[in-house]
Each structure stands twice: as C-alpha cells, then as structure tokens.
C-alpha positions as CSV (number, residue, x, y, z in Angstrom):
1,M,0.0,0.0,0.0
2,N,1.1,3.5,-0.8
3,Y,1.2,5.7,2.4
4,P,0.0,9.2,1.6
5,S,0.7,11.8,4.3
6,V,-1.8,11.9,7.2
7,A,-2.1,14.6,9.9
8,I,-4.1,13.8,13.1
9,V,-5.2,17.3,14.2
10,I,-6.7,17.4,17.7
11,I,-8.8,20.5,18.6
12,H,-8.4,21.4,22.2
13,W,-9.5,23.9,24.9
14,N,-8.5,23.4,28.5
15,K,-9.1,20.1,30.3
16,R,-5.5,18.9,30.3
17,E,-6.6,15.7,31.9
18,L,-8.1,14.6,28.6
19,L,-4.8,14.9,26.9
20,E,-3.2,12.8,29.7
21,K,-5.9,10.1,29.2
22,F,-6.2,9.9,25.4
23,L,-3.0,11.1,23.8
24,P,-1.1,7.8,24.6
25,S,-3.3,5.7,22.4
26,V,-3.1,8.2,19.6
27,L,0.7,8.3,19.7
28,Q,0.7,4.5,19.4
29,S,-0.8,4.6,16.0
30,G,1.4,2.7,13.6
31,Y,0.6,4.4,10.4
32,P,4.0,5.2,8.7
33,N,3.5,8.6,7.2
34,L,1.9,10.4,10.1
35,Q,2.1,13.6,12.1
36,V,0.2,14.6,15.2
37,V,-0.9,18.2,15.7
38,L,-2.5,19.8,18.8
39,A,-4.6,22.8,17.7
40,D,-5.1,24.7,21.0
41,N,-8.0,27.2,21.1
42,A,-6.3,29.6,23.6
43,S,-6.4,27.3,26.6
44,T,-6.2,29.1,30.0
45,D,-4.8,26.0,31.8
46,D,-1.3,24.4,31.3
47,S,-2.4,22.1,28.4
48,V,0.2,23.5,26.0
49,K,3.1,23.5,28.5
50,W,2.3,20.0,29.6
51,T,2.2,18.7,26.1
52,Q,5.5,20.4,25.2
53,I,7.1,18.7,28.2
54,H,5.6,15.2,27.9
55,Y,5.2,14.9,24.1
56,P,7.7,17.1,22.3
57,S,7.1,15.3,19.0
58,I,3.6,16.8,18.8
59,Q,3.4,20.0,16.7
60,I,1.4,22.6,18.6
61,I,-0.6,25.3,16.9
62,Q,-1.5,28.0,19.5
63,L,-4.5,30.0,18.3
64,P,-4.9,33.5,19.7
65,Q,-8.5,33.0,20.8
66,N,-11.1,30.3,21.2
67,Y,-12.6,30.0,17.7
68,G,-14.7,27.0,18.6
69,Y,-14.6,23.7,16.7
70,A,-15.3,25.2,13.3
71,G,-13.1,28.2,13.4
72,G,-10.4,26.5,15.3
73,Y,-10.0,23.9,12.7
74,N,-10.2,26.4,9.8
75,H,-7.4,28.5,11.3
76,A,-5.3,25.5,12.3
77,L,-5.6,23.5,9.0
78,K,-4.2,26.5,7.0
79,Q,-0.9,25.6,8.8
80,V,-1.0,21.8,8.3
81,K,0.4,20.2,5.1
82,A,-0.9,16.7,4.5
83,D,-2.9,14.7,1.9
84,Y,-5.5,13.7,4.5
85,Y,-6.6,15.2,7.8
86,I,-8.0,13.3,10.7
87,L,-10.0,15.7,12.8
88,L,-9.9,14.0,16.2
89,N,-11.6,15.1,19.4
90,N,-9.4,15.2,22.5
91,D,-11.6,12.6,24.2
92,V,-11.2,9.7,21.8
93,E,-9.3,6.5,22.4
94,V,-8.1,4.9,19.2
95,T,-7.4,1.2,18.4
96,Q,-4.6,-0.6,16.6
97,N,-4.6,0.0,12.8
98,W,-7.6,2.3,12.9
99,I,-6.1,4.6,10.2
100,E,-5.2,2.2,7.5
101,P,-8.6,0.8,6.5
102,I,-10.0,4.3,5.9
103,I,-7.1,5.8,4.1
104,E,-7.0,2.7,1.9
105,A,-10.7,3.1,1.1
106,M,-10.2,6.8,0.3
107,E,-7.2,6.0,-1.9
108,N,-9.2,3.4,-3.8
109,N,-12.2,5.7,-4.2
110,T,-11.1,9.2,-5.3
111,S,-14.7,10.5,-5.0
112,M,-14.6,9.8,-1.2
113,A,-13.9,13.2,0.4
114,A,-14.7,12.3,4.0
115,A,-15.2,9.2,6.2
116,Q,-15.6,8.0,9.7
117,P,-14.8,4.8,11.7
118,K,-17.2,2.9,13.9
119,M,-17.8,5.2,17.0
120,L,-18.3,3.3,20.2
121,Q,-18.7,4.6,23.8
122,Y,-15.5,4.9,25.8
123,N,-17.3,3.9,29.1
124,Q,-19.5,1.2,27.5
125,K,-17.5,-0.2,24.7
126,D,-20.1,-2.6,23.4
127,H,-22.5,0.3,22.6
128,F,-22.6,2.8,19.8
129,E,-21.7,6.4,20.7
130,Y,-24.0,9.4,20.2
131,A,-21.7,11.5,17.9
132,G,-21.7,9.4,14.7
133,A,-22.3,5.8,15.8
134,A,-22.1,3.8,12.5
135,G,-22.6,6.7,10.1
136,G,-24.8,9.7,9.9
137,F,-28.0,10.3,7.9
138,L,-30.5,13.1,7.5
139,D,-34.3,12.9,7.1
140,H,-36.2,15.1,4.7
141,L,-37.1,17.5,7.5
142,G,-33.5,18.1,8.3
143,Y,-33.2,15.9,11.5
144,V,-30.0,14.0,11.9
145,F,-29.7,10.4,13.1
146,C,-27.2,7.5,12.7
147,R,-27.0,3.8,12.1
148,G,-26.8,2.7,15.7
149,R,-28.3,5.9,17.2
150,I,-31.8,7.5,16.8
151,F,-32.2,10.5,18.9
152,E,-31.2,9.3,22.5
153,S,-31.7,5.6,21.7
154,L,-28.2,3.9,21.4
155,E,-27.9,0.4,20.1
156,K,-25.6,-2.3,21.3
157,D,-22.9,-3.3,18.9
158,H,-23.1,-7.0,17.9
159,G,-21.6,-6.6,14.4
160,Q,-24.7,-5.5,12.7
161,Y,-23.0,-2.5,11.1
162,N,-19.5,-3.9,10.3
163,N,-20.0,-3.3,6.6
164,S,-19.0,0.0,4.9
165,V,-21.7,2.2,3.4
166,Q,-22.1,5.6,1.9
167,T,-23.7,8.0,4.3
168,F,-24.9,11.6,4.4
169,W,-22.5,12.8,7.1
170,A,-19.5,11.6,9.1
171,S,-18.8,12.3,12.7
172,G,-16.8,15.4,13.6
173,A,-15.4,13.6,16.6
174,C,-13.2,11.5,14.3
175,L,-13.5,12.8,10.8
176,F,-11.2,11.7,8.0
177,V,-11.2,14.3,5.2
178,R,-9.3,14.7,2.0
179,A,-7.3,18.0,2.5
180,K,-7.9,19.1,-1.1
181,A,-11.7,18.7,-0.8
182,F,-11.8,20.4,2.6
183,H,-10.1,23.5,1.2
184,E,-12.1,23.4,-2.0
185,V,-15.4,24.0,-0.1
186,K,-13.7,26.5,2.2
187,G,-13.7,24.3,5.3
188,F,-16.2,24.6,8.1
189,D,-18.8,27.4,8.5
190,E,-17.3,29.4,11.3
191,D,-20.7,31.0,12.1
192,F,-21.7,27.6,13.6
193,F,-18.9,27.8,16.2
194,A,-19.7,24.2,17.4
195,H,-22.3,21.5,16.7
196,M,-23.8,20.5,13.3
197,E,-20.8,21.9,11.5
198,E,-19.6,18.5,10.3
199,V,-23.1,17.8,8.9
200,D,-23.0,21.1,7.0
201,L,-19.5,20.4,5.7
202,C,-20.5,16.9,4.5
203,W,-23.6,18.3,2.8
204,R,-21.5,20.9,0.9
205,L,-19.0,18.2,0.0
206,Q,-21.7,16.1,-1.5
207,L,-23.2,19.1,-3.4
208,A,-19.7,19.7,-4.8
209,G,-19.7,16.1,-6.2
210,H,-17.9,14.2,-3.5
211,Q,-19.0,11.2,-1.4
212,I,-19.2,10.6,2.4
213,W,-18.6,7.1,3.8
214,Y,-18.6,5.0,7.0
215,I,-15.9,2.3,7.2
216,G,-16.9,-0.4,9.6
217,T,-13.5,-2.1,9.7
218,S,-12.0,0.8,11.8
219,E,-13.3,1.6,15.3
220,V,-12.6,4.2,18.1
221,Y,-14.0,4.9,21.5
222,H,-15.4,8.4,22.3
223,L,-16.0,9.7,25.8
224,G,-18.4,12.5,24.5
225,G,-19.7,15.6,26.1
226,S,-16.3,16.9,27.2
227,T,-16.8,20.5,26.1
228,L,-20.6,20.9,26.4
229,Q,-22.5,18.2,28.2
230,Q,-25.6,16.7,26.6
231,G,-27.8,18.5,29.0
232,N,-26.3,21.9,28.5
233,P,-28.8,24.5,27.3
234,Q,-26.0,26.2,25.1
235,K,-25.7,22.9,23.2
236,T,-29.5,22.9,22.7
237,Y,-29.2,26.5,21.4
238,L,-26.4,25.7,19.0
239,N,-28.0,22.6,17.7
240,F,-31.4,24.2,16.9
241,R,-29.9,27.4,15.5
242,N,-27.2,25.7,13.4
243,S,-29.7,23.2,12.0
244,L,-31.9,26.0,10.6
245,Q,-28.9,27.8,9.2
246,M,-27.7,24.6,7.5
247,L,-31.1,23.9,5.9
248,L,-31.4,27.5,4.7
249,K,-27.9,27.4,3.1
250,N,-27.9,24.0,1.5
251,S,-31.5,23.1,0.6
252,P,-33.1,23.8,-2.8
253,S,-34.9,27.1,-2.7
254,R,-38.2,25.5,-3.7
255,T,-38.0,23.2,-0.7
256,L,-37.4,26.0,1.8
257,I,-40.9,27.4,1.2
258,W,-42.4,24.5,3.2
259,L,-39.4,23.2,5.1
260,I,-38.6,26.2,7.3
261,P,-42.2,26.7,8.5
262,I,-42.6,23.0,9.3
263,R,-39.3,22.9,11.1
264,S,-40.2,26.0,13.1
265,T,-43.5,24.5,14.1
266,L,-41.8,21.2,15.2
267,D,-39.1,23.2,17.1
268,L,-41.9,25.0,18.9
269,L,-43.4,21.7,19.9
270,S,-40.0,20.7,21.2
271,S,-39.8,23.8,23.3
272,I,-43.2,22.9,24.8
273,F,-42.0,19.4,25.5
274,F,-39.0,20.7,27.4
275,L,-41.2,23.1,29.4
276,M,-43.6,20.2,30.3
277,N,-40.6,18.2,31.5
278,A,-39.3,20.9,33.8
279,K,-36.5,22.0,31.6
280,P,-37.4,25.7,31.0
281,E,-33.7,26.6,30.2
282,H,-33.8,24.3,27.2
283,S,-37.2,25.6,26.1
284,W,-35.8,29.1,26.2
285,A,-32.7,28.0,24.3
286,I,-34.9,27.0,21.4
287,H,-36.6,30.3,21.4
288,R,-33.2,32.1,21.5
289,A,-32.1,29.9,18.6
290,H,-35.1,31.0,16.5
291,A,-34.7,34.6,17.4
292,S,-31.0,34.5,16.3
293,F,-31.9,32.7,13.1
294,F,-34.7,34.9,11.9
295,F,-33.0,38.2,13.1
296,K,-30.1,37.3,10.8
297,F,-32.1,35.6,8.1
298,G,-30.7,37.9,5.4
299,K,-27.1,37.1,6.4
300,W,-27.8,33.4,6.4
301,W,-29.5,33.6,3.0
302,K,-26.4,35.2,1.4
303,T,-24.4,32.1,2.4
304,R,-26.3,30.1,-0.2
305,K,-24.1,31.8,-2.8
306,T,-20.9,30.3,-1.2
307,V,-22.1,26.7,-1.8
308,I,-20.6,24.8,-4.8
309,R,-23.4,23.0,-6.5
310,R,-22.2,20.5,-9.1
311,V,-24.9,17.9,-8.6
312,E,-28.6,18.0,-8.5
313,P,-30.1,18.0,-4.9
314,N,-31.6,14.6,-5.4
315,A,-28.2,13.1,-6.1
316,V,-27.1,13.6,-2.5
317,K,-26.9,10.3,-0.6
318,G,-28.1,9.4,2.8
319,V,-31.4,11.3,2.9
320,Y,-34.3,9.4,4.5
321,S,-37.6,10.0,2.8
322,K,-39.7,9.8,5.9
323,A,-39.8,11.8,9.1
324,I,-37.5,10.2,11.7
325,I,-39.3,12.1,14.5
326,M,-42.5,10.2,13.6
327,E,-40.8,6.9,13.0
328,H,-39.1,7.1,16.4
329,F,-41.6,8.9,18.7
330,W,-44.9,7.8,17.1
331,S,-44.1,4.4,15.7
332,N,-41.6,3.6,18.5
333,K,-38.8,2.5,16.2
334,Q,-35.7,2.4,18.3
335,N,-33.1,0.8,16.0
336,F,-31.9,1.9,12.5
337,T,-32.8,-1.5,11.0
338,E,-36.4,-1.1,12.0
339,L,-36.9,2.0,9.9
340,T,-39.2,1.8,6.8
341,K,-37.4,1.7,3.4
342,I,-34.0,1.4,5.1
343,K,-32.6,-0.8,2.4
344,S,-32.9,1.9,-0.2
345,L,-31.2,4.3,2.2
346,V,-28.0,2.3,2.5
347,S,-27.9,0.7,-0.9
C-alpha cells in the first residue's frame, strides 16, 4: 500500500486531563506517514506547556483566541500540510490499525472526500456512541440520526454495522477528510462555532460532487460531552440554530418554502416538551435559537451563494424520505434496522 501523508489534528481547549488520558493511544498509531498536531484554542490552563514537556514530538498550533470547533480547525488547518486530515476530538481512544482501512478506502475511491470509523462509547465499549455511531443520515425535514443511534436511543454493537456504506455525514469527533476537498469547499462554516458543522460540511462536499462514507473495519471509543455536556442549554441552542442555518444554506430554494415553516413548528413543539418536562432553560434556548436565526435571516440567505453545486439536490446520498421524528416517537422504532425503506437508504 502507498502511504499518503496523514495529519491527526486534535482541537483542544482546556481540560489537560483529557490529553493525559487519550494522547497515549493516539501516539501508538502505527501508520508510517503520520504527524500529530494539537490545535489549541487559547487554553487558559497548562495544556500547552504540559504537552510540550511530555510529548515534544507533537506539533502545537496555538490559536490567539477560542474560535470553537469550526473556526479552530479552519485556522489550524491552514498551517498543516498533508494529503489527509484526521480531525480528532481530544476525548477519543483509538485502536490498533484504525487509520489504514479508511485511508486505503479513500485511496481506492477518489470520490470519497470524508469518512468515519465505527464510533463506540468509551465507558461502555459494546454500545454505539451518540456522535456518529455507525454513520450519519438526514431525514427530509433536516433531522440527523445514525446507524446505531436514533435521537437518544443507542444500540448495542453486535456486528450488525460492520459493513462499509455511503452516508450523508460523518462524525466530527473522528473525521477523515481529504485535504484538497476540505479547502475546495472553504472548510467549516465558522458561524456555527460548534455543533452541526460537520453535517453542514458533508452536505456541501456532496453538493460539490464528493462522497461521504462509514468504514466499519475501523473503530474508536469516544467519551463524549467533554466540552458541552448533553444537558447543557447552550448545546441545545447551537443545535437548533445551526440546524436551521444549515437547511437555509444548502436546501433547494423551492424546498425552503415549506421546510422552514414546518421545522419552526416542530421546534416550537420541542420547546413545549422541554417546558412540560421541567427544563425551561432548554425551552428558552430553542426560542433564542429561532430569534437569532430569523433576526439574521438575510445574512444566512447570502451564504447560499458560497455553496458549490455541481450535482442535483436529489443526487445527495443518505437522505431518509420519511420523518425520523414520527418513526421514532410515534411508531416507537428504536433501531436503525427497524426503519421503513431502510434498504434503499444504504444501498
């Protein structure tokens, strides 16, 4: 096998203990043509100094401020030269030979711009992890879900998703991306700051004519929730706001006429649900997200001009023709394999 250059780039902000716990497995990676880079988002603890002392072989890019996930990677990757980037969260434990299967697949398929391994939980290694599981998909209303994870329902891994398939999006916690394709579409949307930016990136890569894949022969273990916990209202705010921005930017204009009103209505129902379950801070976060989105609607609309559109919208893979929110909450479908018309989704 030819070994193209690969750079593992770890975005980081504070929490030195994560570096202590997870860097050792990363540095044991046996891929021959590899560099490891720590992109530090202006940490206020001793993360940088500690890394310099204990792992002097790691290249450190010190950013002048906290740009978040999206901006942090955009700024850092301008300084990294490699054929492929692996954008790796600082709370991921990797396994032996986790790099080779994906790089080999991407070398054999030049249309593949991004891919992810099997994402399992660090604390429960026989279960899929929330952020990516076994490959990401999108329903026709813009809700994201995964093979192995539908909303909060996480499946146990018993080999059901060991095959490799084309998907809609790949996990930002461990994202393999072809450097040339990343820069072609201008990287992440920095307005997202964090959350949903990898879905937006993968959508734009597909519209530019590229493919997104899940490679089931590689696996890693993700702790998850290290920066913003799952129950953090700010995470709720970013997810709802960024989802609307992503739909406005990438969807066909004729679709937006009905899509934005429907999503807004469903989001309102979500806010009522949070309120009824004694989570007023999350309900308020949804309203803040909508206020931010509609107040800056003109700005978000202009971002449509930045999207490269080489293929027809219906050529994008990994879009589920039904409403996942109805399939899961109304029809009580907990697992990916239970979904209607699922064979056509992963064919």
